[in-house]
Each structure stands twice: as C-alpha cells, then as structure tokens.
TIBADO-237425 format. One record per residue (C-alpha): residue in three letters; x, y, z. Coordinates in steps of 0.02 Angstrom, whole numbers, padded with zeros to 5 digits, always signed. Example, Ala and Ser with C-alpha at 12.3 -4.5 7.8 and 13.67 -1.06 7.14 Angstrom:
ALA+00615-00225+00390 SER+00684-00053+00357 
//
This chain:
UNK+00000+00000+00000 UNK+00075+00165-00055 UNK+00074+00309+00070 UNK+00128+00491+00063 UNK+00244+00516+00212 UNK+00324+00677+00272 UNK+00424+00719+00427 UNK+00421+00904+00468 UNK+00535+00992+00593 UNK+00437+01131+00680 UNK+00562+01161+00820 UNK+00691+01078+00930 UNK+00844+01063+00817 UNK+00998+01174+00826 UNK+00930+01243+00990 UNK+00892+01196+01171 UNK+00708+01157+01196 UNK+00554+01204+01093 UNK+00531+01023+01038 UNK+00395+01002+00908 UNK+00392+00883+00760 UNK+00255+00833+00638 UNK+00231+00672+00542 UNK+00108+00669+00397 UNK+00038+00505+00334 UNK-00072+00540+00183 UNK-00198+00671+00243 UNK-00168+00655+00430 UNK-00038+00751+00530 UNK+00025+00695+00700 UNK+00110+00827+00809 UNK+00246+00756+00921 UNK+00272+00866+01076 UNK+00232+01051+01092 UNK+00371+01131+01191 UNK+00446+01300+01232 UNK+00621+01363+01263 UNK+00683+01496+01381 UNK+00759+01647+01292 UNK+00942+01683+01277 UNK+01006+01848+01348 UNK+00991+01942+01183 UNK+00802+01921+01182 UNK+00775+02067+01299 UNK+00613+02060+01397 UNK+00551+01901+01313 UNK+00476+01775+01434 UNK+00474+01618+01327 UNK+00492+01564+01145 UNK+00376+01439+01058 UNK+00366+01372+00879 UNK+00272+01478+00754 UNK+00086+01435+00748 UNK+00065+01470+00562 UNK+00087+01285+00528 UNK-00071+01250+00629 UNK-00166+01386+00536 UNK-00119+01309+00368 UNK-00150+01127+00416 UNK-00282+01128+00553 UNK-00402+01016+00454 UNK-00269+00880+00440 UNK-00204+00877+00619 UNK-00259+00718+00707 UNK-00187+00763+00877 UNK-00041+00820+00984 UNK+00055+00676+01064 UNK+00162+00717+01217 UNK+00313+00617+01275 UNK+00329+00689+01452 UNK+00281+00832+01566 UNK+00430+00951+01553 UNK+00412+01125+01480 UNK+00517+01083+01327 UNK+00378+00961+01278 UNK+00217+01040+01344 UNK+00254+01226+01364 UNK+00179+01283+01198 UNK+00012+01197+01229 UNK-00077+01348+01310 UNK-00045+01455+01156 UNK-00093+01320+01031 UNK-00254+01272+01122 UNK-00301+01454+01143 UNK-00330+01461+00955 UNK-00359+01282+00898 UNK-00466+01138+00962 UNK-00346+00990+00947 UNK-00351+00829+01050 UNK-00199+00803+01162 UNK-00132+00631+01209 UNK-00010+00587+01348 UNK+00022+00479+01500 UNK-00074+00512+01661 UNK+00054+00625+01745 UNK+00097+00713+01581 UNK-00085+00756+01551 UNK-00109+00821+01729 UNK+00045+00932+01713 UNK-00015+00989+01542 UNK-00181+01040+01618 UNK-00091+01142+01752 UNK+00012+01228+01617 UNK-00139+01264+01507 UNK-00253+01323+01648 UNK-00121+01448+01702 UNK-00133+01535+01532 UNK-00303+01484+01465 UNK-00440+01422+01583 UNK-00567+01396+01443 UNK-00495+01233+01376 UNK-00613+01086+01399 UNK-00562+00928+01492 UNK-00622+00829+01341 UNK-00472+00899+01247 UNK-00355+00788+01349 UNK-00339+00600+01328 UNK-00240+00487+01445 UNK-00144+00343+01370 UNK-00014+00219+01434 UNK+00124+00112+01362 UNK-00002-00022+01311 UNK-00115+00097+01215 UNK-00129+00087+01026 UNK-00239+00214+00935 UNK-00302+00176+00760 UNK-00317+00319+00638 UNK-00355+00320+00451 UNK-00208+00228+00374 UNK-00093+00220+00524 UNK-00090+00183+00708 UNK+00000+00267+00853 UNK+00075+00165+00995 UNK+00188+00205+01142 UNK+00332+00133+01244 UNK+00404+00173+01415 UNK+00571+00262+01428 UNK+00678+00318+01575 UNK+00687+00504+01610 UNK+00684+00615+01764 UNK+00495+00616+01770 UNK+00375+00468+01779 UNK+00260+00432+01633 UNK+00392+00472+01502 UNK+00355+00382+01339 UNK+00417+00364+01162 UNK+00298+00367+01014 UNK+00287+00249+00865 UNK+00183+00282+00709 UNK+00151+00129+00601 UNK+00160+00158+00414 UNK+00162+00046+00261 UNK+00352+00060+00255 UNK+00390+00033+00439 UNK+00375+00128+00603 UNK+00423+00310+00625 UNK+00487+00320+00804 UNK+00513+00473+00914 UNK+00608+00437+01075 UNK+00568+00598+01169 UNK+00690+00630+01313 UNK+00768+00467+01372 UNK+00916+00380+01451 UNK+00951+00200+01502 UNK+00967+00157+01686 UNK+00969-00028+01731 UNK+00931+00013+01913 UNK+00781+00125+01877 UNK+00627+00099+01984 UNK+00476+00019+01897 UNK+00386+00183+01862 UNK+00542+00249+01774 UNK+00602+00089+01690 UNK+00625+00074+01501 UNK+00527-00060+01410 UNK+00672-00145+01321 UNK+00558-00284+01257 UNK+00447-00159+01167 UNK+00597-00074+01088 UNK+00665-00240+01026 UNK+00494-00285+00955 UNK+00484-00119+00860 UNK+00656-00156+00789 UNK+00600-00328+00732 UNK+00443-00257+00649 UNK+00549-00129+00557 UNK+00587+00055+00591 UNK+00586+00170+00441 UNK+00648+00326+00531 UNK+00705+00370+00706 UNK+00694+00544+00783 UNK+00810+00528+00932 UNK+00859+00639+01079 UNK+01033+00718+01055 UNK+01040+00830+01211 UNK+01183+00735+01293 UNK+01271+00668+01138 UNK+01440+00747+01177 UNK+01447+00697+01362 UNK+01619+00622+01399 UNK+01552+00517+01545 UNK+01414+00393+01569 UNK+01264+00443+01676 UNK+01263+00398+01858 UNK+01117+00289+01908 UNK+00975+00370+02004 UNK+01022+00262+02155 UNK+01198+00336+02153 UNK+01124+00510+02143 UNK+01006+00473+02287 UNK+01154+00420+02396 UNK+01248+00578+02347 UNK+01100+00688+02396 UNK+01083+00597+02562 UNK+01268+00617+02602 UNK+01256+00803+02566 UNK+01108+00822+02684 UNK+01189+00720+02824 UNK+01356+00808+02825 UNK+01298+00988+02813 UNK+01257+01062+02983 UNK+01160+01215+02928 UNK+01010+01261+02824 UNK+01002+01187+02648 UNK+00922+01277+02499 UNK+00895+01154+02358 UNK+00881+01223+02182 UNK+00791+01107+02062 UNK+00673+01105+01913 UNK+00493+01095+01972 UNK+00446+00951+01857 UNK+00599+00845+01898 UNK+00495+00724+02001 UNK+00639+00602+02024 UNK+00748+00736+02105 UNK+00607+00798+02216 UNK+00580+00621+02280 UNK+00766+00607+02318 UNK+00759+00771+02415 UNK+00609+00709+02516 UNK+00695+00544+02556 UNK+00859+00628+02606 UNK+00769+00757+02714 UNK+00675+00623+02810 UNK+00833+00519+02834 UNK+00929+00670+02902 UNK+00790+00729+03019 UNK+00744+00882+02917 UNK+00582+00966+02864 UNK+00548+01031+02688 UNK+00474+01199+02639 UNK+00409+01215+02462 UNK+00424+01389+02388 UNK+00305+01444+02252 UNK+00130+01397+02196 UNK+00187+01308+02038 UNK+00296+01187+02136 UNK+00158+01156+02263 UNK+00034+01115+02123 UNK+00153+00993+02041 UNK+00196+00908+02205 UNK+00012+00894+02254 UNK-00029+00819+02084 UNK+00114+00693+02091 UNK+00068+00643+02270 UNK-00113+00619+02221 UNK-00063+00504+02077 UNK+00064+00411+02186 UNK+00211+00466+02080 UNK+00281+00550+02236 UNK+00277+00483+02414 UNK+00310+00567+02580 UNK+00425+00462+02692 UNK+00348+00553+02842 UNK+00174+00628+02854 UNK+00237+00789+02932 UNK+00387+00809+02814 UNK+00316+00965+02727 UNK+00293+01124+02826 UNK+00200+01286+02790 UNK+00280+01456+02770 UNK+00209+01514+02936 UNK+00301+01372+03026 UNK+00474+01412+02958 UNK+00532+01505+03116 UNK+00486+01356+03224 UNK+00612+01243+03136 UNK+00797+01256+03178 UNK+00907+01299+03027 UNK+01001+01134+03041 UNK+00835+01043+03022 UNK+00768+01141+02872 UNK+00772+01110+02685 UNK+00702+01244+02569 UNK+00656+01178+02396 UNK+00664+01318+02268 UNK+00616+01293+02086 UNK+00581+01469+02023 UNK+00433+01529+01920 UNK+00492+01482+01747 UNK+00571+01314+01783 UNK+00745+01385+01813 UNK+00779+01426+01997 UNK+00933+01536+01972 UNK+00838+01701+01971 UNK+00759+01657+02138 UNK+00929+01613+02211 UNK+00996+01781+02155 UNK+00851+01867+02243 UNK+00885+01768+02401 UNK+01069+01818+02396 UNK+01029+02003+02374 UNK+00886+02011+02500 UNK+00751+02035+02368 UNK+00661+01869+02389 UNK+00488+01880+02467 UNK+00527+01747+02597 UNK+00708+01687+02607 UNK+00872+01778+02634 UNK+01035+01681+02615 UNK+01138+01695+02773 UNK+01298+01631+02853 UNK+01302+01441+02859 UNK+01176+01411+02717 UNK+01214+01283+02584 UNK+01140+01314+02412 UNK+01130+01143+02332 UNK+01104+01153+02143 UNK+01032+00984+02096 UNK+00999+01017+01912 UNK+01132+01011+01777 UNK+01122+01177+01682 UNK+01145+01191+01495 UNK+01305+01267+01426 UNK+01209+01427+01390 UNK+01170+01444+01577 UNK+01346+01414+01645 UNK+01389+01600+01656 UNK+01226+01632+01749 UNK+01265+01489+01869 UNK+01437+01563+01906 UNK+01361+01735+01935 UNK+01231+01660+02053 UNK+01364+01565+02150 UNK+01465+01725+02172 UNK+01313+01815+02246 UNK+01280+01670+02365 UNK+01459+01673+02430 UNK+01450+01862+02453 UNK+01293+01836+02559 UNK+01387+01714+02672 UNK+01325+01550+02601 UNK+01413+01415+02503 UNK+01368+01324+02342 UNK+01372+01142+02292 UNK+01330+01089+02115 UNK+01281+00909+02083 UNK+01350+00923+01906 UNK+01526+00956+01973 UNK+01537+00790+02064 UNK+01423+00671+01973 UNK+01352+00658+01797 UNK+01166+00672+01830 UNK+01085+00709+01662 UNK+00914+00640+01619 UNK+00968+00619+01437 UNK+01055+00480+01342 UNK+01245+00474+01333 UNK+01345+00409+01186 UNK+01325+00225+01230 UNK+01140+00248+01266 UNK+01113+00325+01095 UNK+01204+00182+01010 UNK+01106+00054+01110 UNK+00943+00135+01054 UNK+01002+00123+00873 UNK+01048-00060+00893 UNK+00880-00102+00972 UNK+00776-00012+00840 UNK+00888-00035+00687 UNK+00814+00114+00592 UNK+00840+00137+00405 UNK+00853+00326+00431 UNK+00907+00432+00579 UNK+00854+00611+00613 UNK+00947+00678+00767 UNK+00836+00802+00860 UNK+00835+00898+01025 UNK+01000+00990+01032 UNK+01116+01120+00959 UNK+01205+01084+00795 UNK+01364+01012+00873 UNK+01257+00887+00971 UNK+01164+00834+00815 UNK+01332+00813+00727 UNK+01401+00709+00872 UNK+01247+00599+00868 UNK+01272+00576+00681 UNK+01451+00517+00708 UNK+01396+00395+00843 UNK+01265+00326+00725 UNK+01396+00295+00590 UNK+01500+00201+00719 UNK+01345+00096+00757 UNK+01323+00049+00574 UNK+01201+00179+00505 UNK+01247+00235+00329 UNK+01301+00419+00326 UNK+01184+00456+00180 UNK+01038+00395+00286 UNK+01067+00524+00423 UNK+00985+00695+00409 UNK+01047+00842+00513 UNK+00900+00959+00489 UNK+00855+01137+00533 UNK+00688+01205+00592 UNK+00567+01213+00446 UNK+00641+01066+00350 UNK+00525+00937+00274 UNK+00583+00761+00233 UNK+00473+00671+00107 UNK+00482+00484+00080 UNK+00494+00428-00100 UNK+00538+00263-00185 UNK+00725+00289-00161 UNK+00713+00358+00018 UNK+00691+00523+00109 UNK+00727+00687+00021 UNK+00713+00869+00072 UNK+00549+00943+00011 UNK+00453+01107+00025 UNK+00492+01187+00195 UNK+00357+01229+00323 UNK+00337+01385+00433 UNK+00449+01364+00585 UNK+00506+01534+00645 UNK+00516+01578+00829 UNK+00361+01653+00909 UNK+00405+01761+01059 UNK+00294+01778+01211 UNK+00309+01940+01310 UNK+00182+01954+01449 UNK+00010+01925+01375 UNK+00069+01964+01198 UNK+00090+01818+01079 UNK+00198+01846+00927 UNK+00182+02036+00931 UNK+00367+02059+00967 UNK+00475+02047+00811 UNK+00652+02086+00758 UNK+00619+02274+00746 UNK+00558+02286+00926 UNK+00701+02177+00988 UNK+00824+02285+00893 UNK+00754+02441+00975 UNK+00765+02356+01146 UNK+00946+02312+01110 UNK+00986+02492+01062 UNK+00895+02556+01216 UNK+00994+02439+01327 UNK+01158+02492+01245 UNK+01141+02679+01216 UNK+00976+02737+01292 UNK+00847+02857+01221 UNK+00853+03041+01170 UNK+00688+03138+01161 UNK+00658+03311+01090 UNK+00492+03404+01096 UNK+00452+03563+01002 UNK+00296+03662+00951 UNK+00289+03747+00782 UNK+00173+03861+00683 UNK+00174+03785+00509 UNK+00081+03929+00424 UNK+00193+04064+00496 UNK+00344+03950+00475 UNK+00411+03982+00648 UNK+00455+03889+00806 UNK+00334+03939+00943 UNK+00435+03880+01092 UNK+00614+03830+01123 UNK+00642+03643+01091 UNK+00655+03540+01248 UNK+00771+03390+01257 UNK+00784+03249+01383 UNK+00870+03082+01389 UNK+00873+02917+01484 UNK+01019+02797+01484 UNK+01119+02906+01363 UNK+01211+03042+01459 UNK+01189+03130+01625 UNK+01103+03293+01577 UNK+01173+03404+01717 UNK+01351+03358+01669 UNK+01321+03383+01483 UNK+01231+03551+01469 UNK+01336+03606+01319 UNK+01291+03447+01224 UNK+01106+03473+01261 UNK+01112+03656+01206 UNK+01200+03610+01044 UNK+01071+03473+01013 UNK+00934+03605+01030 UNK+01018+03709+00895 UNK+01027+03555+00782 UNK+00839+03530+00803 UNK+00801+03713+00766 UNK+00910+03710+00610 UNK+00827+03551+00544 UNK+00653+03626+00569 UNK+00702+03794+00490 UNK+00773+03704+00337 UNK+00607+03613+00316 UNK+00509+03776+00325 UNK+00607+03838+00175 UNK+00545+03694+00066 UNK+00393+03736-00039 UNK+00309+03571-00001 UNK+00299+03541+00186 UNK+00290+03358+00242 UNK+00275+03301+00424 UNK+00363+03136+00393 UNK+00508+03222+00308 UNK+00521+03346+00452 UNK+00529+03211+00586 UNK+00651+03108+00484 UNK+00765+03258+00458 UNK+00764+03299+00643 UNK+00801+03118+00685 UNK+00940+03101+00557 UNK+01025+03265+00601 UNK+01019+03226+00787 UNK+01083+03051+00757 UNK+01233+03114+00659 UNK+01270+03253+00785 UNK+01259+03142+00938 UNK+01366+03006+00859 UNK+01499+03134+00809 UNK+01503+03199+00988 UNK+01487+03037+01087 UNK+01508+02887+00967 UNK+01343+02822+01033 UNK+01179+02788+00943 UNK+01031+02813+01060 UNK+00852+02788+01003 UNK+00796+02962+00949 UNK+00615+03010+00973 UNK+00563+03179+00899 UNK+00396+03246+00963 UNK+00339+03390+00852 UNK+00175+03477+00889 UNK+00081+03609+00790 UNK-00004+03757+00872 UNK-00195+03753+00854 UNK-00228+03904+00739 UNK-00415+03920+00776 UNK-00386+03908+00963 UNK-00245+04035+00948 UNK-00359+04160+00856 UNK-00498+04138+00983 UNK-00378+04170+01127 UNK-00315+04329+01044 UNK-00494+04386+01007 UNK-00554+04351+01184 UNK-00405+04442+01256 UNK-00440+04595+01147 UNK-00625+04595+01198 UNK-00577+04586+01382 UNK-00461+04736+01361 UNK-00600+04836+01273 UNK-00723+04794+01411 UNK-00599+04851+01540 UNK-00586+05019+01454 
//
C-alpha cells in the first residue's frame, strides 16, 4: 500500500528546547510534543519562545492530535498558546496530562477537559491509514514515553527525552522488550534525543544520585536551599527521602511547585516518607536551621533568578545567610553556565556556600553516547534524524550513528522548517514549512518581532534621546524653544553644552524644512532624527534611540484666545 509520508521539523533542532515535530501520513498530521524554550540573553524582555503557529493555521483540518512524550516545559510549554486558538485533541500519560492541564489552565482556563486523553504504554490508537502506539522510557519524570507511528514502510519512532538506567525503579524503567519488538517489525525513521550526545562520561544511576543527595544532607550542619526544576519528580523524591533520613523538614516555595507536588502525590508518583515532612511558610521560624530544607524551583522552571534574589535580600521569603548551603541539583545547559557562576558569586557574598551536583556526578536525564548507540541497535532504523539539541550535538549523534552501522547518507541533520518526504529511493528534502520563533512577552503572543528587539537592544546599549518642540506651520516659525531629555544616554546636568548644541541642531533642521515649498510632516521628523543622530554620534560615538515629538499650534484656538483677550481689554476700558 502506497502512502505519502512527510516528517516536518517545527522546532527543537539546533537549539535547546522548543521540541515540536510533525509526521504526515497521507492526509493526517500527528504533532509530536509542543514545547517551549527559555530565551537567551539577547532576547531582551522576552519570557518564553515557542514554535510559530502558522503551521497549525495552514494545516488545522489535517491535524489528528498532539502527542506528548513527558511533562517538562520543553515538551508541553507551547500547549496553552496552541489550544487558545485551535481545538486539537492532546494525548499523553497520566502525569503528563495532569501537568499539561496545570500549564494550560495557568494561561487559558477555557480549555475543555475533553481535549485531553490519557494513554499508557499499552495503548494503541487507530487512525485512518496508520496507528500510534507508545513505549516506556527512562527520564527524570514518571510517565515518560516514546511514540511509534506505524506506516506501510515501517514505524516512525520518536524517542522523546530518554536515558538507560538498569537500576531505575519500575515507574521509570525502560521497556526494552517493546523497543526490541519495534526493531523486529521494522523502523523506517528514528527521531532521537541528542541533548547529551557529547557527554564524555556515562550517567550515574538514580540510586547513586540518591546516595549523593543523602550524604550532602547528612554532613551539612546548617540550612540547605535546594535548587531544582519543578517538574523533575525524580529529584524531588530524592530530596524528600534525604530530608526524612537526616531529620529535616521541607518547605516548598512557590505555587507552581506546590501544584506539581500535590498532583504527583495524588497520583502516587511522589511519596512522603513522613506525614509531617512538609511544613507551611508560617512554621518556618519554628524549625531550627540545621533541620530545614528549602526547595526552590523558580517561576519559569529555572531557579537561578530566585537564588539571586535570596542572595541580594530581594526574595519575598528567604534571605541567604551565614552557614547556608545552596545545593544546585539540576545540571544547567552550557548557555546557563555564566549565569550559574554569577549566582554562586552572589551566594558566597551573602555568606553561604554552593554545591553543584553536576561538578561531582554526571546526573543528566538524557542519553549518553553509549545509550544512543544502544537505542540504534535495538531499533535498527533505516534513517536517523537527530533532534533535541544544538548543531554540534546533532553532529556528534550523527558520528555515533555511523559508528553503530548507520549509513552516513541515511542520516539527516536538519534545521527548523525542514520537510523530509519519503519517496521510492528514500527520504529527500521537500518544501519547507513555517517554523520561525514566536516570542511571548507578557500576554502578547507573537507581537514582538526583530524590529522591537532591535530597539530594545539599542535602548539597553545607548539609551533614548527625546526632543519636543511646538511649531506654527503657516507662519513657518518655532513657537517655543525645543526641549530635550534623555534616559540611559548621558547625565544631563554634566552635559549642558551637548544638550544646548542638540537644541540648535533641532532648530536648524526645522528651519530648513520651513524653506521647502512642499511641507511634509514625515520628512520633518526624519530630518530631525537624522541630524540629531549624526550630531550625537559625532560627539559621543553612541547611537541612542531618537524620538522627535513635534506639535503644531492650534490656529483656531490661537485666534480665539487673541480675540477674547482683545475683547476683555476693550471691556476694561
């Protein structure tokens, strides 16, 4: 049976996060994950970044559903913005769906419960000419799954985030039998996690990490502030276990963390070793520092900003003090290393000390080199598409695959927007799809573009220069002396001569425009802006954002005022 098959990359390659891929089988499209990424420093003021939604607009009638691999933000974070505009069924494991609901309700409370569908590793869903099935994988959160779409030419498999851990507890364990069976049935293409492809060391087992956390808790005599990702359920359980074993109580900071913990406890994915392990904020003063653990996850999944506030006495609840240990239990990405170092410096200045789990033990939730090769040997795919990672990681994954026996010509290092179409002689690049970044700033979705970001960059570098002047266009004269002000450019009181010269530049530009026979407001503002820009750069070698405000005197109002004043003078006589 002949089928039209396409694999479309909507996000998640050559970047950290924002995972979203689409597989089209004939007239049905299956969306695999719907994630976000946190912005790099150059995206000033941007809260999060999601894949462009134009693809949904163009293909909404073909989309069969969104299939989620796990409950982390890089897989579910874009859901609120997609479901705000489109009614699409969402499929995921029990915990993944509950976390997805929390994420969606936070941004969009109108989404119906009927939108969400819970599946498990034994579920198989029949669609038109294909079926979708699932398999358990090991990650730092329970309910993590991979996805397999059955086609006439073999399965298309997406691993999601995974690693192999032979000592993993049952709720985290990989289903090796299912992977081997998929390999026997035949895998056409594999989309595989590349996040940890260049790691020089193998991952420590979760049992080793649990022992490490416990040792840290036992041998520190003061208060411990644990920094973790809110949805890293495995790490939270390790913190709970270590706190109970070292006679400590745990304070959860933040509503998001409390919601996630309550949900995981309700579904038995988290357990409390002691009933009274968790304390309320109001009880914090009743617990001795040496018996207290503060679990901090931050608002956006990264706790570093909250730690910085604690170190500089700007946190609403906690201030880092002498004897505190800040225990960073998440392994930051390379892009975050500078921020981690800056945070650690602030903690030490406040009198605390810092311990990073990543310095002593390799604790990633993603597959290392040997894990990636084992996945390839289990599934034996005809084609490999490395996903989830920056370019160097995709390239490393490609090299590992060649070592494992995959033909180099059957490996595709893609970019966002690429479409791979299956033809008689294999996959080939086809017509690209919309896959630009969509930036979320506050409640605005996609209304911030490159022009706004460029202005923000200039404002952050050189500030703003504003001039305001009132003119009489008919009389061709300046009614009042131009006023100038600036923010983030120069200190006005120390640069009076510069300000006075800038006023003269404005007056000259306006006078020159008056002399033209055809007066044009746009030309006037542009001339003022250009002349000021040139003058200020010549004087300071800086390029602030220049905002000319030019007002025209109201002629009718001016005549009436003169008339009324004359009448009043006559009456007085």
